[in-house]
N, C-alpha and C positions, 0 to 999 in steps of 0.2 A: 222330441228329445233325442231321437236317433242321430240328429246332427251333432249335438253336444257329445254324445257317446262316441261318434266317429273321431271327433277332434281329440278327446281325451284318450281314446285308444291309440291314436297315431303318435301322440307325444308322451304318453305315460304308460297306459295299461298294457300295450303290446309288450313292452320291455319287462314289466313286472311279471306278467303271466308267463313269458318265455323263460324268465329266470326261475320262477317258483314252480311251474308245471311244464317243463320242456316236453316237446313231442317225442314219441318213441322213435328210435332210429329206423325201424322198419317202415314207418309211415312218412319218413322225411329223409330223402336221400338225394340231395343235390348240392352242388358246390356254389361258390359265389358267381360263377359263370351262368348258372341256371337262372339266378335272379336277374342277372343283367340282360339275358336274351329273352326273358319273358316266359320261360317254361316253369318257373317256380310254382306258380299257382296251380298248374296242372298236376304237380306232384303232391299237392296238399289237399286236405279235405275241404278247405275253405277257399272261396273266390271273392274278391273284392267287388262290392256293389256300392257305389257312392250313395250316401244318404240324401244328397241334394244335387241338383244339376247346376246350382249357382256357384259352387266351389267344391273342390275335393282335394284330398291329400293322398299322394301315392304311398301305399303302405311300405314300410321298411321290411327287412328280412325277419325282424322280430315278430311281425304279424303272422308269419307262417311257422313260427318256432314253438308254439305252445300246444299242448294237448287239448286245451280249451280254446277253440277258435272264437272269433268275434260273434258268431251267431249262436253260440252255446247259451242256453237260457240260464244256466247256473252262473256262468261268467257275467252275463248281462245283469243278472239280479244283484250280484255283489258289487259290480262296477257302478250301477245306478244308485244303489244304497250309499256308496261312498260319495258319488257326485252330489246327490241331494244333501247329504250331511255337510260336506266340505263347502259346497256353494252357499248353504245356509250360514255357515260359520263366517265365510269371507264377506258375504253381504251384511250380516249382522254386525260384526265387529268393525268392518270398514265404513259402512255408511251410517250406522248408529253412532259411531265415534265422531265422524265428521259432523253429523247433525248435533251431537251433544256439544261439540266444541264451538261450532260456528252459528248454530240456529237456536238451540235450546236456551231459554232465559234462566240463568242460574238462580235468579231471585225466587223462582218457583220452589226452590229447595227450602225456603223459609216458610212455606205453606204450613199451616197448623196440622195438616194431615199427611205431611211428608214423613216417611218412615225412617226409623233408625237404621243406618247401613243400607238404605234402599237401593242405591245403584249396584252395590255388590250383590245384593239379593236378586235383583232383576237379572243380572248377568249369570248368576248361578242357576236360576230357574230356566233361563234360555238355553244354557249349556246342557241341562238335563233334558229339555224338550226336543232339541234339534235331532239327536240321533233317534229318538223314539218316533218323531214325525217322519223321518226318512225311512224308518223300518216299516211304518204303516203305509207309506206312499209308494214305495218302489214297485210293488206288484202291479199297480195300475200303469206305471210307466213302462214296465216290461211288456205288458199287453200292447201298449202303443207301438213299441219297437218291434214286436212280433207281427205287426200288421193288422191288428184287430180294431183299430180306430179308423176314423174318417180323415186323418191327417193327409194332406196332399202337398206336392212340391210345386208344380207349375200351374199357372192359371188354367191351362188346357186340361189339367187333371181334375179341376174342381168345377163348381157350378158355372163359372165364367169370370171374366175380368171384373164385372160389377161386384161380384161377391168378395173380391180381394179387399174392397173397402168396407162393404157391408158387414163383414165378419167381426170387425172391431166393436161397433155399437151393439151388435147381437151378443157378443161375448160379455160385454160389460153389463148389459141388461139382464142376461141369463144368470150370471154369477152374482150380481147385486141382489136379485130375488132369492137365489139359493142361499147365499150367506145370511141374508136377513132372517129367514125362517129357521135355519140351523142355529144361528146365534141366539135367536129368541127362545128356541127350545132348550138351549143350554142354561137358560135362566129359570127353567122349571124347577120347582123345589126338590123334585126327586133326583135331579142330577147336578144342580148348581154347586152344591158344597163339595161334590166329588171331582168335578171336572173344570168348571169355569171359575170357581172362587179364587184359585191361584192367580189368575190374571186380574181379578178385581181387588187383589191385595193392594194394588197401586192406585190410590185415590188421586194423587197428583203424579202421573207417570212421567218418566223421562224417555228419550228415544230408545234406551235399553230395555224398556218394557215391551217393545214391539213384538218380540218373540218369546216373552216370558209367560208362556202358557203351560198348562198340563199338555203332554204330547198328544193325548187323544182329543183334547179340545182343539189344538192347533190343526190336527189332521182333519177333524170333522168340518171345520170352517173352510178347509181347502178343497173339500170334495167337489163342489160345483166347478172349480177350475179344471179338475182332472176328468170329470164326467162329460164336460162340454164336447171334447173332440170325439167321443163315442156316439154322440147324438147328432152333432152338426159338423159339417166339413170345416177344417181349419188348416190354413197354410202353415207349413212347418216352421219357417222362420218367424212368421207372425206369432206362433205359439211360444217360441223362445222369447221374443220381445215382450209379449204379454206376461210371461212368467217373471221376467225381470221387473216389469212395471208393478206387478202385484207386490213384490217384495219391497220396492221403494215406497209404494203407497202405504204399506203397513207401518213403515218407519215414520213417514210424514205425518200420519194422523196421531202420532204419539209425541211429536216434537214440541208441542206447546206454542207453536207460532200460528196465531189465529188470523191468518191473512184472508181466508175465504169467507167473507160475509155475504154468502150467497144462499138463497132459500132452496136451491136445488142440490148443491154440492155438500156432501157429508164430510167436511174437512176436520181439521184438528180441533176446532172449537166444539163442533157437534160431538166428536168422540170424547172430548174432555168431559162434556156433560154426562155422557154414558158412564164414565168412570166414577163420578161422584153422585150421580142420580140413579145409577143401576138400571132401572127398568125403562129407559128411554134411549132412542137413537141407536138402534141395533144395526142400521144399514152400513154398507161398506163404502160405496162411492156416492150414492145419492140419498136424498131424504124421501124419495118416492114411496118406498114400502113402509117406512115409519109413518108417513102421512096416511096411507091407505089402511095401515094396521092400528092406527090410533096411538102410536108410541112415540110420536115426534115431540120433542121439547126444544123450542127455539133457544139458542144460546143468548145469554144476556148481552145486549148491545154494547155494554161497557167492556166486554171481553175483547172487543176489537179496537179499543182505545188504549194505546200503550201506557198512558199515565194512570189508567184505572184498572187494567186487567189484573195487576198484581197488588192492588190496594187492599188494605185491611178490611174495608167495607165489603169488597167483592169476596174475599176469603170467608168472611163471617157468613155471608149468604150461602156460599157453597157448603160450609161446615154444617149449617142449620139443615139444609136439604139432605146432606149425607147422613147425619145423625138420626134424622127422622126415618129415612128409608132403609138404613142398614138394619134397623130392628125388624122390619118386615121381611127383608131379604135373607139376612143371616142370623137374626136373633141377637146374639152377643157379638160385639166388635172385639176380636182378639188381636188386632194389630198393635204393634209397639211403635209409637211415634217418637220422633226426635225430640229430646228435651228442649224446652224453651231457651235455656241458656246456651245451647249449642247451635241454634238455627242460623245465627248470623256470623258464626266463626268460620 
């Protein structure tokens, strides 16, 4: 994440911190010529060290003009909090909206268990969750940027060129296992109603449900992603790419497009089963841990048939399953559903 931090520092934060917290004159005494001939950094307490050898950006004068230089842990903490929050907002609204417009089947909004004002409630829940998740996450990212993780830049700095490819399946297997057990524990009766129930409010989710968590729930399920580089080596740019992929995947499994009729992949169909059947299909990417843990429930094959997946018969099956299980999981169903006379309007 130090790569992202360097980019945002160069184009945004250097200027903001230089304006808000300018360096004291006694510690900063050079003119424009000093910056041009390369002596500026020698007169500042901070020296530029590129986060990656693959690309870098020459710092502007603003990088040397704040009393909080780029290495300051307080500055890094605040910057990373903002990055995580704003990145979440951009990803959420950008890609959830694209998915809602071009992928999500609006007929799903006629489902008997679709809630009144559901889309606006999903968005409101996500907007409440994102800053909370960022607040809980940034300390781990700060530790990474301070050099406490096993993130590396070049193949020569890691286990070897073979690992540049092996790290991807290793990351997916490790995080799939971690998310499964954390997700399953969030269904324990002692914590479910306090943390995970807000996400299960959506029986027929839309792409906007992807981030509609309690912030502690969302953070808890992200822990394996952030713990991985403290246990295993991980190339920096691969880390950024995987971080983006995770956010896309979270939206994809809530888009209602049941394209992956695959016994291994935990796609949107499997995750839809989780939303109406509660105690099944906790996995993130694969069905492996659900199968090993006895919590796998195969999606109805008609869910993969366009003419049947939104049929009244299919919905009646889902409603029956949901109403039976909700009593065991939640007791009383306190959701407010869309009135019948409004569903098709």
